[in-house]
C-alpha positions as CSV (number, residue, x, y, z in Angstrom):
1,M,15.5,-39.4,-67.8
2,T,13.4,-40.4,-70.7
3,A,12.3,-37.8,-73.3
4,S,8.7,-38.0,-72.2
5,R,9.5,-37.5,-68.6
6,G,11.8,-34.7,-69.4
7,T,9.2,-32.9,-71.4
8,S,6.7,-33.3,-68.6
9,A,9.2,-31.8,-66.2
10,V,9.7,-28.8,-68.5
11,T,5.9,-28.4,-68.8
12,V,5.6,-28.1,-65.1
13,L,8.7,-26.0,-64.4
14,F,8.2,-23.5,-67.2
15,P,5.0,-21.8,-65.8
16,I,6.7,-21.5,-62.4
17,T,9.7,-19.7,-64.1
18,L,7.3,-17.4,-66.0
19,V,5.4,-16.4,-62.8
20,A,8.7,-15.7,-61.0
21,W,10.1,-13.5,-63.8
22,Y,6.8,-11.7,-64.3
23,L,6.6,-10.8,-60.6
24,P,10.3,-10.2,-59.8
25,D,9.6,-7.8,-56.9
26,L,7.9,-10.4,-54.8
27,P,10.2,-11.7,-52.0
28,G,12.4,-14.5,-53.4
29,A,10.8,-14.4,-56.8
30,R,14.1,-13.6,-58.7
31,E,16.0,-16.3,-56.9
32,L,13.1,-18.8,-57.5
33,G,13.1,-17.9,-61.2
34,T,16.8,-18.5,-61.5
35,L,16.7,-21.8,-59.6
36,V,13.6,-23.2,-61.4
37,G,15.0,-21.9,-64.7
38,A,18.2,-23.9,-64.1
39,L,16.1,-27.0,-63.3
40,T,14.1,-26.5,-66.5
41,V,17.3,-26.4,-68.6
42,V,18.7,-29.6,-66.8
43,A,15.4,-31.4,-67.3
44,A,15.4,-30.5,-71.0
45,A,19.0,-31.5,-71.4
46,L,18.6,-34.9,-69.7
47,A,15.6,-35.7,-71.8
48,V,17.3,-35.2,-75.1
49,P,18.5,-38.5,-76.7
50,R,22.2,-38.6,-77.7
51,H,21.3,-38.9,-81.4
52,D,19.2,-35.7,-81.3
53,R,21.3,-32.9,-82.7
54,V,19.4,-30.1,-80.9
55,V,22.0,-27.4,-80.8
56,T,23.3,-27.8,-84.3
57,S,20.0,-28.4,-86.1
58,R,17.2,-26.8,-84.1
59,V,18.3,-23.6,-82.4
60,P,18.4,-20.7,-84.9
61,W,22.0,-19.5,-85.3
62,P,21.2,-15.8,-85.1
63,L,19.8,-16.4,-81.6
64,V,22.9,-18.2,-80.6
65,L,25.1,-15.5,-82.0
66,F,23.1,-12.9,-80.3
67,G,23.7,-14.5,-76.9
68,V,27.4,-14.9,-77.7
69,W,27.7,-11.3,-78.8
70,A,25.9,-10.0,-75.7
71,C,28.3,-12.0,-73.5
72,A,31.3,-10.8,-75.4
73,S,30.1,-7.2,-74.8
74,L,31.3,-7.6,-71.2
75,V,34.8,-6.9,-72.6
76,W,33.9,-3.4,-73.7
77,S,31.1,-2.6,-71.3
78,A,30.8,0.8,-69.8
79,D,29.8,-0.8,-66.5
80,R,31.3,-4.3,-66.1
81,A,29.8,-5.0,-62.7
82,G,26.3,-4.1,-64.1
83,S,27.0,-6.2,-67.2
84,A,28.0,-9.2,-65.2
85,R,24.7,-9.2,-63.3
86,A,22.6,-8.4,-66.4
87,L,24.3,-11.2,-68.4
88,L,23.5,-13.7,-65.8
89,D,19.9,-12.9,-66.1
90,L,20.1,-12.9,-69.9
91,V,21.9,-16.3,-70.0
92,V,19.1,-17.7,-67.8
93,L,16.4,-16.3,-70.0
94,L,18.0,-17.6,-73.2
95,A,18.8,-21.0,-71.7
96,V,15.3,-21.5,-70.4
97,G,13.7,-20.3,-73.6
98,I,15.9,-22.6,-75.8
99,A,15.2,-25.5,-73.4
100,V,11.5,-25.0,-73.6
101,G,11.4,-24.5,-77.3
102,V,13.4,-27.6,-77.9
103,R,11.2,-29.8,-75.8
104,M,7.8,-28.3,-76.4
105,T,5.6,-27.6,-79.4
106,V,4.0,-24.2,-80.0
107,P,0.6,-25.5,-78.7
108,E,2.3,-26.8,-75.6
109,V,4.0,-23.4,-75.1
110,H,0.5,-21.8,-75.4
111,R,-0.9,-24.2,-72.8
112,A,1.9,-23.4,-70.4
113,V,1.5,-19.6,-70.9
114,F,-2.3,-20.0,-70.5
115,S,-1.8,-21.8,-67.2
116,T,0.6,-19.0,-66.1
117,V,-1.7,-16.1,-67.0
118,R,-4.6,-17.6,-65.1
119,W,-2.6,-17.8,-61.9
120,I,-1.3,-14.3,-62.2
121,L,-4.7,-12.9,-63.0
122,V,-6.1,-14.5,-59.8
123,V,-3.2,-13.2,-57.7
124,T,-3.6,-9.7,-59.2
125,A,-7.4,-9.6,-58.6
126,V,-6.9,-10.8,-55.0
127,S,-4.2,-8.2,-54.3
128,L,-6.6,-5.4,-55.5
129,V,-9.4,-6.7,-53.2
130,V,-7.2,-7.5,-50.1
131,A,-4.7,-4.7,-50.3
132,P,-6.1,-1.9,-52.5
133,G,-4.0,0.7,-50.7
134,W,-0.9,-1.0,-52.0
135,A,-2.1,-2.5,-55.3
136,M,-3.9,0.6,-56.6
137,V,-1.7,3.5,-55.5
138,P,0.3,5.4,-58.2
139,A,3.9,4.2,-58.8
140,E,7.0,6.1,-57.6
141,D,6.9,8.1,-60.8
142,G,3.4,9.3,-60.0
143,A,1.8,7.4,-62.9
144,P,-1.8,6.6,-62.1
145,G,-3.3,3.2,-62.6
146,W,-3.4,-0.2,-60.9
147,H,-0.2,-2.2,-60.6
148,G,-1.2,-5.1,-58.3
149,P,1.8,-7.4,-57.5
150,F,3.7,-5.8,-60.4
151,S,6.2,-3.0,-59.9
152,H,4.5,-0.6,-62.3
153,K,1.2,-0.2,-64.0
154,N,2.9,-0.6,-67.4
155,D,4.1,-4.0,-66.3
156,L,0.6,-5.0,-65.4
157,G,-0.7,-3.6,-68.7
158,A,1.9,-5.6,-70.7
159,F,1.0,-8.8,-68.8
160,C,-2.7,-8.2,-69.4
161,A,-2.1,-7.8,-73.2
162,V,-0.4,-11.1,-73.2
163,A,-3.2,-12.6,-71.1
164,V,-5.9,-11.3,-73.5
165,V,-4.2,-12.8,-76.5
166,T,-3.5,-16.1,-74.8
167,V,-6.9,-16.5,-73.2
168,W,-8.6,-15.9,-76.6
169,F,-7.1,-19.1,-77.9
170,G,-7.9,-21.0,-74.8
171,P,-10.8,-23.4,-74.1
172,R,-14.1,-21.9,-75.1
173,R,-15.9,-23.0,-71.9
174,S,-13.8,-20.7,-69.7
175,R,-12.5,-18.2,-72.2
176,W,-14.8,-15.3,-71.4
177,V,-14.4,-15.5,-67.7
178,W,-10.7,-15.0,-68.0
179,M,-11.1,-12.5,-70.8
180,V,-13.3,-10.2,-68.8
181,L,-10.9,-10.4,-65.8
182,A,-7.9,-9.6,-68.1
183,L,-9.8,-6.7,-69.7
184,V,-10.9,-5.2,-66.4
185,L,-7.3,-5.3,-65.1
186,L,-6.1,-3.9,-68.4
187,A,-8.4,-0.9,-68.1
188,G,-7.4,-0.4,-64.5
189,S,-3.7,-0.3,-65.4
190,Q,-4.3,2.7,-67.7
191,S,-1.5,1.5,-69.9
192,S,-1.9,3.1,-73.4
193,T,0.7,0.8,-75.0
194,A,-1.1,-2.3,-73.7
195,V,-4.5,-1.0,-75.1
196,A,-2.9,-0.4,-78.5
197,V,-1.4,-3.9,-78.5
198,V,-4.7,-5.5,-77.7
199,A,-6.4,-3.4,-80.4
200,L,-3.7,-4.6,-82.9
201,A,-4.3,-8.3,-81.9
202,A,-8.0,-7.9,-82.3
203,A,-7.5,-6.3,-85.7
204,V,-5.3,-9.2,-86.9
205,V,-7.8,-11.8,-85.6
206,G,-10.6,-10.1,-87.4
207,W,-8.6,-9.7,-90.6
208,Q,-7.7,-13.4,-90.5
209,R,-11.3,-14.5,-90.0
210,L,-12.5,-12.2,-92.9
211,A,-9.7,-13.5,-95.1
212,A,-10.6,-17.1,-94.4
213,S,-14.2,-16.5,-95.4
214,I,-13.2,-15.3,-98.9
215,R,-13.3,-18.3,-101.2
216,E,-12.5,-17.0,-104.7
217,A,-8.8,-16.4,-105.5
218,R,-9.6,-13.2,-107.3
219,H,-11.3,-11.7,-104.3
220,R,-8.6,-12.9,-102.0
221,G,-6.1,-11.0,-104.2
222,V,-8.0,-7.8,-104.0
223,F,-8.5,-8.2,-100.3
224,G,-4.8,-8.7,-99.8
225,A,-3.9,-5.7,-101.9
226,V,-6.3,-3.4,-100.1
227,S,-5.1,-4.7,-96.7
228,L,-1.4,-4.0,-97.7
229,V,-2.2,-0.5,-98.9
230,A,-4.2,0.2,-95.7
231,T,-1.4,-1.1,-93.5
232,L,1.3,1.0,-95.3
233,G,-1.0,4.0,-95.0
234,V,-1.3,3.5,-91.2
235,L,2.5,3.1,-90.9
236,V,3.2,6.2,-92.9
237,A,0.6,8.2,-90.8
238,A,2.1,6.9,-87.6
239,V,5.6,8.1,-88.6
240,T,4.6,11.4,-90.1
241,R,1.9,12.4,-87.5
242,F,3.2,10.6,-84.4
243,D,1.8,13.4,-82.2
244,L,-1.7,12.6,-83.3
245,F,-1.3,8.9,-82.5
246,A,0.1,9.8,-79.1
247,V,-3.0,12.0,-78.4
248,A,-5.3,9.2,-79.6
249,L,-3.7,6.9,-77.0
250,G,-4.3,9.5,-74.3
251,R,-0.6,10.6,-74.1
252,S,1.1,13.9,-74.7
253,G,3.0,14.4,-77.9
254,S,6.2,13.4,-76.1
255,L,4.6,10.1,-74.9
256,T,5.2,11.2,-71.3
257,G,8.8,12.1,-71.8
258,R,9.7,9.1,-73.9
259,T,10.7,11.2,-77.0
260,E,13.3,13.1,-74.9
261,I,14.8,9.8,-73.7
262,W,14.8,8.4,-77.3
263,T,16.6,11.5,-78.5
264,A,19.3,11.2,-75.8
265,V,19.7,7.5,-76.3
266,W,20.0,7.9,-80.1
267,R,22.9,10.3,-79.7
268,H,24.8,7.7,-77.7
269,V,23.9,4.9,-80.2
270,V,25.5,7.0,-82.9
271,E,28.6,7.4,-80.8
272,R,29.1,3.6,-80.5
273,P,26.9,2.1,-83.3
274,I,28.6,-1.2,-83.8
275,A,29.3,-2.6,-80.4
276,G,27.2,-0.5,-78.0
277,Y,28.0,0.1,-74.4
278,G,27.7,-3.5,-73.3
279,W,24.7,-5.6,-72.2
280,G,23.8,-4.1,-68.8
281,G,26.5,-1.4,-69.3
282,V,23.9,1.3,-69.0
283,W,20.9,2.3,-66.8
284,R,22.7,2.2,-63.4
285,E,23.5,5.5,-61.8
286,W,27.3,5.1,-61.7
287,S,27.4,4.3,-65.5
288,A,29.0,7.2,-67.4
289,P,26.7,7.1,-70.4
290,T,23.7,6.8,-68.1
291,Q,24.7,10.0,-66.3
292,E,25.0,11.8,-69.6
293,I,21.6,10.6,-70.7
294,W,20.1,11.7,-67.4
295,R,21.7,15.2,-67.8
296,E,20.2,15.5,-71.2
297,V,16.7,14.5,-70.3
298,R,16.8,16.2,-66.9
299,F,15.3,13.2,-65.0
300,P,16.5,9.7,-64.1
301,A,15.5,7.1,-66.7
302,F,16.2,3.4,-66.1
303,Y,15.7,2.1,-69.6
304,A,15.2,3.5,-73.0
305,H,11.4,2.9,-73.3
306,N,12.1,1.5,-76.7
307,G,13.4,-2.1,-77.2
308,Y,15.0,-1.3,-80.5
309,L,17.0,1.6,-79.2
310,D,17.8,-0.2,-76.0
311,L,19.3,-3.2,-77.8
312,A,21.3,-0.8,-80.1
313,L,22.5,1.1,-77.1
314,Q,23.7,-2.0,-75.3
315,V,24.9,-4.3,-78.0
316,G,25.0,-2.1,-81.1
317,V,23.4,-2.6,-84.4
318,V,25.1,-6.0,-84.6
319,G,23.2,-7.3,-81.6
320,L,20.0,-5.7,-82.8
321,A,20.3,-7.2,-86.2
322,L,21.0,-10.7,-84.9
323,F,18.0,-10.5,-82.6
324,L,15.6,-9.4,-85.3
325,L,17.1,-12.0,-87.7
326,A,16.2,-14.7,-85.2
327,L,12.6,-13.6,-85.2
328,G,12.2,-13.4,-89.0
329,P,12.0,-17.1,-89.9
330,A,9.5,-17.8,-87.0
331,I,7.3,-14.9,-88.2
332,R,7.4,-16.3,-91.8
333,T,6.4,-19.8,-90.7
334,L,3.7,-18.7,-88.3
335,W,2.2,-16.4,-90.9
336,R,2.1,-19.2,-93.4
337,D,0.3,-21.5,-91.0
338,R,-1.9,-18.7,-89.4
339,A,-5.1,-20.6,-90.1
340,D,-4.1,-22.9,-87.2
341,G,-5.1,-21.4,-83.9
342,A,-1.7,-22.2,-82.2
343,A,0.2,-20.6,-85.1
344,L,-2.0,-17.4,-85.0
345,W,-1.4,-17.2,-81.2
346,G,2.4,-17.4,-81.7
347,L,2.3,-14.9,-84.5
348,L,0.3,-12.4,-82.4
349,I,2.7,-12.8,-79.4
350,I,5.6,-11.9,-81.7
351,L,3.9,-9.1,-83.6
352,T,2.5,-7.5,-80.4
353,S,6.0,-7.7,-78.8
354,L,7.4,-5.9,-81.8
355,V,4.8,-3.2,-81.4
356,A,5.1,-2.9,-77.6
357,A,8.9,-2.6,-78.0
358,V,8.3,0.8,-79.7
359,T,7.5,2.3,-76.2
360,E,8.9,-0.3,-73.8
361,S,12.2,-2.2,-73.5
362,A,11.0,-5.3,-71.6
363,P,9.8,-7.2,-74.7
364,F,13.4,-7.4,-76.0
365,T,15.6,-7.0,-72.9
366,G,13.6,-8.6,-70.1
367,R,10.9,-11.2,-69.3
368,G,9.6,-10.8,-72.9
369,L,12.4,-13.1,-73.9
370,L,10.6,-15.9,-72.1
371,L,7.9,-15.7,-74.6
372,L,9.8,-14.9,-77.8
373,V,12.7,-17.3,-77.4
374,P,10.6,-20.5,-76.8
375,L,8.4,-19.6,-79.8
376,V,11.3,-19.0,-82.1
377,V,13.0,-22.2,-81.1
378,A,9.8,-24.3,-81.1
379,V,9.0,-23.1,-84.6
380,A,12.5,-23.9,-85.8
381,S,12.4,-27.4,-84.1
382,G,9.5,-28.8,-86.2
383,P,8.5,-28.9,-89.9
384,G,5.1,-27.3,-89.3
385,L,2.4,-26.5,-86.7
386,L,0.9,-29.2,-84.5
387,S,-2.8,-28.7,-84.5
388,A,-4.2,-28.5,-81.0
389,P,-7.5,-27.7,-79.3
390,T,-7.6,-23.9,-79.4
391,A,-10.4,-21.3,-79.8
392,E,-9.8,-21.0,-83.5
393,P,-10.4,-24.2,-85.6
394,S,-7.4,-25.4,-87.6
395,T,-7.7,-25.5,-91.3
396,T,-4.3,-26.9,-92.0
397,T,-4.3,-29.2,-95.0
398,P,-3.0,-32.8,-94.8
399,E,-0.5,-32.1,-97.5
400,R,1.3,-29.5,-95.3
401,P,1.4,-30.8,-91.7
402,A,1.4,-28.2,-89.1
403,L,4.5,-27.5,-86.8
404,S,4.7,-30.9,-85.1
405,R,7.4,-33.2,-83.9
406,S,7.6,-36.2,-81.7
407,S,8.7,-36.0,-78.1
408,G,11.5,-38.5,-78.5
């Protein structure tokens, strides 16, 4: 298989994998995601020329070490059967993400995600019209809000946040149609976290536009300093008056029981801080640490509702540190080239994932990896950003080419 054909196959297979993993509760979706994911990896591997040292020179080593560490955690897992199944999913997610990142540029990843969100938006809208009694009823935990073909309204909200950010950088002629649909579904999901994430993305886009309009270096310096102080002020306020932020998002001061879960999880993190309880070693009812957490919070919780705590609980601070180290270089590069629309999109996906992980685990432990890993690897695979037709015009200078590489 030639490199160009391999890349074309990956471009076709990746959106199918994304749909299957975003809608895992649909009949056969999980099996389809695993099968198509495996085909994606094979297509990418066959397309790589023998002289192309992909694994050694392109894939960030912290990401590889994170996968190795997670797999090694099977040895000390509190639930080896659960870990074996969870590790299979993790290996698939990491392998697909790496394969996509190696064969595709950041703009190509954007186009694939854009294609995916349009299909899921249509399916979700159809489900609300055709089967409202199923798509709009509260979830098993009684949480109000639409969920459509997703298992929970928070899953729909998280998807809509990704959709809004992705559609904004899509073609102008159809952007507002998809944007309105995504925002309507977001409102219907009643997901406070997703609303906060979209607000953050809008603030960053507005900040970038305002910063780009400032021509004088002196004024840019003042603007940057004021922005930094304002950001630090918001962060301090969020930490010291967390209850006020929760109320502003329409939540109780405990974020609907999340703080109780965080407290219980933190106690267990402290007990095994280095290695954790194994990837997938918690959150099944026969797992001993899970039973202890449930007794402390007095209700069954099936994840930590915090990606940082969940990673620390499962693979310790070592696994958490490796994962965050893998994101660092990509954030730095995308920030540097943020004047390019594709770079700004990638930056927003990572930043919003970091924020969403404060109240949800999926950005770090589930399907969110299918967005983060391809971006991290794609950024590491090229010297700069490849300019592409996006909503925001590229202002990358010729002296510093943007994230591009050839297909061969």
